[in-house]
N, C-alpha and C positions, 0 to 999 in steps of 0.2 A: 067786801065781797069773799075776798078770800077766806078772812077771820070768821064770817057767817058760815060759809062752806064747811069751814072745819067743825064749828060749833055744832052746826045739824049732824055732820057724821059722827062726832064723837058721842052727843047725847042719844043717837038710834042704837050705837053700839054698847053705852051703859046701861039702858033700860034693863036686860038682862042681867048684866052685873050687878047692880045696886040690887036688884030684887034677891040674888043669890048670898049675896052678902046679909043682906037684912034677916035673912032667915025664911024669907017669903017662897022664895022657889029654890028647889036644891039645884046644885050645879048639874048640869047633863052628864051622862055617862061618855067620856071622851069615846071616839072612836077612833078606827084605826085609820091609818093614813097609808096608801098605796101608789105609787107610780107605775107605768106600762110596764116596767122592766120587772117586775113583781117584787121588788124592796118595799118591805112593810115598815110601818113604825107604828108600834103599840104604846101610848103614853100611859105615864103614872097617874091615875087620878088624885093622889095626894098630892103628886107635884103641881099639878093644873091647878089644884084649888088655892094651894099657895101664891101660885103665879097670879089667879085671879084674884085674890086678897091684896096682893101688892100693886095691881095694875089700877084698881079702879079708882082708890084714891088719888093715882100719879094723874090717870087720865082727866078726873075734875080739875086737878093744879094745871095741869098742861091747857086745859080749857078754860078755866076763870081767872088765874092768877094774872094780874096785870102789868106785874113786873118784866114778864118775858113773852115772847112771842116765836111759838114753831108754827114757819109756814113754808107749805107746800106749794109747789108750782107744776101743772101739769106738762109732760112732753110728751112725743111719740114713742121713743125707745123705752125699753126697760133696763134697767140698772140696778146696783145694790144701793144701800141709802148714804154710805159713806162717799160714793164715787161724787155726788154732788154737794155736799154738806159745805155753808159758809156759814162762817159766825162773825156777825159785826155788832158789838156790845150787847144788846140784849134781846138780840133775833138770831135765830139760827133757820136758815133758808135750805130746803132739799127740794128735788125734783123726781116725782113720782109718774110712772105711766100713766096717761090717761086713762088708759082701758084695764085699770088695775085698782079700783077703788077701794077693795076689800085690804089693800096693804097700806094704808094711810096709817092705822094704828101702830105698827111697829115701826113705821120710818117717823113718825111723830115721837115715839120711845125713843128712837135712837138720837135723833136730833136733842131734844130732853136732855138725855143724858150726857151728851156730849157736852152740852150749852154748861150742865151742871159741872163738869171736870173742868171746863175752862173758867167758871166762876170760884172753884175750889171748893165747891158745895156736894160733890157726889158722893162724899160718903153718909150725908144726911139721908141720900134716897137711896143708895147701893151698898152698904155697910160693907160687904165682902170687899169692896174695891179700897178700903183703905189700908195705905203702906206700900199699895204695888209699885211696881215700875209703870213706865208709860205703854208696852205693851201689855202688860198681865190687865190695866185698867181697860184696854181696848177690848182686851179679850172678854172680862167680865163683863162691858157693856153690851158685845154682840152677842154673847150668849144668852142674856136676857131678852134680847132684840127675838132671839129664836126661839125662845119659850114662849112670849108673846105669841109670835107668829104659830106656834104647835098649839096653843091653847085657843087662838080663832078656828084652826084648821080642825080640830079634834072635838071641840066643843061648841062653836058656834056658827059652823058649817060655810066659813069664809071659803071662798074660792081659788082654786089655785093659782100661783104666780112664781114663775121660774127662779128667779133671783132669792127669793125667800125660802121657795120650798128647797133650792140646793143649799141653802144655810141650815135650814132643821136636818135635812138627811145627813149631812158632813157632821154636824154636831153630834146627832145620835149614833154615828157610827164611829166615833172617836177621831175624827179629823177636822176638829175646828181650828187648829194652828194652820194646818195645810191649806184650809181654806180662805183662813184670812191673809196668810202669804202669798197666796195665789191672785190674791182680789185686792190686796193693799200692798204688795212686793215692795214699792219704792219708799213706802212709810215706814217700813219695818226691816228694812234688808239686812242691818246688822243684826237682829235678833233672829232672822231668819236663817242666815248663814251658822249660828251659834246653835239654834234647832237642829238644823240638817246635819250638823259637823256631831252631833251628839245622838243621832237618830240616822244614822245612814240608811238609806233604801227608802225613806219614808215618803220621799216625792214619789217615787215609781209606785210604791203601794197605793197611794191617793189617786194617780193618774188612773191605775190597773181599776180601781175599786169606782170612781167616778163615770169611766168608760162603761163598768158593768150596771152601772144606777141609771144613767141620762143616756148612755149611748155615744159622749163623746169624752174626749180625754182631757176636760177641765173646765173651770167656771165659764159659762159662754154669756156673760152678760156685761162683762167690762168695758163701759164707756171709753172710746178713742179720745184723746187729748181735744180733738177738735168739736167736741159734742156740746163743749160748755158754750161756745159762741153759736153753735148750730141752735142751742136750746132759747137762747133769746129769742130767736126769729119764731121759734116754733110756738113758745110762749105766744107771743104777740098772736099768732095765727088761730091757737086755740080758743083765744081771748077774744077775735073778734067775730064782730055777727058775721052769719052765712046767710 
C-alpha cells in the first residue's frame, strides 16, 4: 500500500515535469514566494530549469528502481526530513506529516540522497558532493532538497509546508549553515563550534533574521526525542479504519 501510494503521488507530479523536459511544454515562469512577514523569494528561472532537469530522472529512479525503497509513513506532527530518517540496508524510512502531501517529493529526495551516500554512490547522483567532508555532504544534500522544494512552490504551485518553507528561506538568505546546525545540532556539534568560532555573531544574526521572517527565534519544527516512539502509535492510528 505504501509503495502504491508513493508511485501514484510521483507519477502525478512527473507528468508536467516529463512534458517540460521533452520540449512539449515549456517550464512555467517561476512565481515569487512570500510569507506573512513580507519576506519574498524571487527564484531564478535558469536554476529552476536545471533543478527540474535533474529531478525528473531521479524521481523516475526513486519510483521504479527495484534495488532500493524510499518509504514515507504518515504522522500527525510536522518535522524536517532528517528528523526521522532511518536507513536499513536497501530501505530509507522517513515520516511526513499526513497534512502535507506536497512535501513528499523533497522528503523522498532527501532519503534517496542519504541512501546513495550510505552506499558510497552519491557522487553518481550529486557530483558536487565528491570529495567533501561529512558535513559538507549533508549541506549539499540539504541544499538540493531546498531547491527541489523551491521548484515545487514557485513553478508547480505546491502548498506551503512550514519545515520546508523555513529551509528555502534560510537557504536563500545565506543562513543554510545556521539552519542545519540549529536542526541537526548533535550530529554536527564539532563543525558548528568551528563555524561559530570563525563567524562570531552569526548565531545571533540568524536568530534575529528568523524572528523577523517567521515571528519566532529559530526553527520551530524540531521533534522531541520521544516523538519516535509516539510515531509508531500514530502510524497505526492513521492506517486503522475509522
